[in-house]
N, C-alpha and C positions, 0 to 999 in steps of 0.2 A: 458405345451404347452397352447397356447391361442386357445380358441374355439369361433366360431361365428356360432350360430344356430346348435351347435353340431358338426361342421366341423372344423378341425384344420386349423389355419392360419400360414403360413410360415413367420417367422421373416425375414425382408429384402426383402419382396415381396409385390408389390402393390395388392390391393384387392378392390372389389366393393361390397357395401352393400346398398340396397334400392335406387339404382340409383346413389349413390355417389361414386366417385372414390377416394380411399385413397392411398397416395404415399407409396413407399416401406419402408420408414423410419418412418411411422406413429406409428407403435406399440412401437418402441423404444422411440419416442419423446412425445407421449401422456401420460396424467396422468391416474391414475387408475379410476378417476371419468369420464374422457372422454371415456375410454374403456367401463365402465359400462353403460354409457348413450346409447351406441348402442348395448348393451347386449354381449359384449366380456367378457368371463370369463377365468380364469386361472385354469388349472387342472394339478396337478403334474403328471409327467410321471410315469407310473406304475413301481413298483420295479420288476426287473427281477430276478428270482431265479438263483442261481449259476449253470451254464451250466456243471460244473464238476459233478454235482449230479442229475440234472433234464434235461429232454429233452425239448428243445426249451424255456428254461427259465421259464417253467411252474411248479410251486410248486405242482400242482396236477398230474404231470407226472414224477415221480421219475424213475431214471435208476434202473435196477435190481441189487440187493445186491449180490446174489449168482451166481456162475458159472452155466451155463446151457448146458447140452449135447444136441446138435441139432438133430432134427428128420425131415424127409421129410413129405410131405402132407399125406402120408399113415401111419405116426407114426413110420416108420422104422428108425433105427439109421443112421446118416450121418457120413462119414469118411473124414479125410483130404485127399485131392487129391495130387498126386505126378505125375511127368512126367515119363512115361515109354519109354525109348529109345531103347528097345530091337530090334525094327525094325527101323533103322536110317532113312528109307524112309517114315516112318509113325509113328512119335512120338505121343503118346496119353496120356491123363490124366486118371489115374486109382485111385481107392480107396487104401489108405494105411491101416495099422492096427491101426492107431491112430484115436480115436473118435474126431469129430469136436465139439469143446467147445467154447461157447461165454463166455468170462470172465465177471464177475460181478464187482461191485464197490469194494467189499472186496479184491478180488484178485489183482485188479489194484492198489489199495491204498497200499496194503502190498508190492507189487513189487516196488512202488515208494518209500516207506519208506526204503526198503532194498537198493535201488539205492542211496538214499541220504546218508545213513550210509556208504555204500561202498565208495562213493566219498569223504566223510569226513575222513574215515580211510586211504584212498589211499594217502593222503597228508603226512602221517607219516609211511607208510609201509616200506620205506627205512630204518627206524630205527629198525624195527623188523628184517629185513634181515641182517642189520649190526650186530645186537646182535647175530643172529644165525651163521653168517659167521666168525665174528671176536671177539665175546664176548665183544662188546662195549655196556655198559649199556645205556638204554634209559632214558632220564630225567624223573623224577617222575611225573612232571606235564603232560608230554605227555602220559605216561602210564595211568594216572588218566583220562585224556581227552578221550583216546581210550576206556577205560572201561565205561565211561559215555555215549559215543556214542552207544556202544553195548547195554547197559542197556536201553537207550531210544528206540532203535530199537526194542528190545524184548518187552518193555512195549507197544509200539504202535501196534506191530503185534498182541499181545494178545488182546488188547482193540478193534482193528478193527475186529478181528475174532469174538468177542463177541457182536458186534453191532446187534441190532434187527431191526433197521430201518435207513433210510437216516438221520433223525435228529440226532440220536445218532452218526452216522458216522461223520457227520459234526462237532459235538462237539469234537470227538476224534482227527480228523485231524487238527482241529483248536488249539489243545492243544500241538502240537509238540514243543518241546523245546530241540534243539540240542546244546544249550549252545553257548559260544563264543570261537572262536579260539584265542589263546594267542600267 
């Protein structure tokens, strides 16, 4: 972004500096020397951290890795609320027997990996059913592909579970290799 006296300049918008009005296209048409002559500088936009792992794109604000059982302001356990319709004229929300848990990055990424594997396997599930129902063999390449998908899912789940921090998690999820469908 272009800065003038520490303030950003909008490209395609006219601006005034030291009493001189510059047209909307001046930044695009002027040379670097002309910009420097009135102290316009270029500063690269800051790199935003990946929002899948950090809050508000701030590398200093990582999302939590582990699941957390929630507690109220008194430190008492919180429970998942359910609708109690025992009195149809006065339905109310009540505590269930299930603890309220906020999922961390590890749980969310493991769920995503399992979902990906499930979707990849679903494409050939009909062949497994055909084998069970009619004893029609599955092509070897399909069986190998299914085995590779399950192995990659297992590898990723174990690696994610073993991550100590967000940087390690990013490395693991960036290493996903589901192979190619043939």
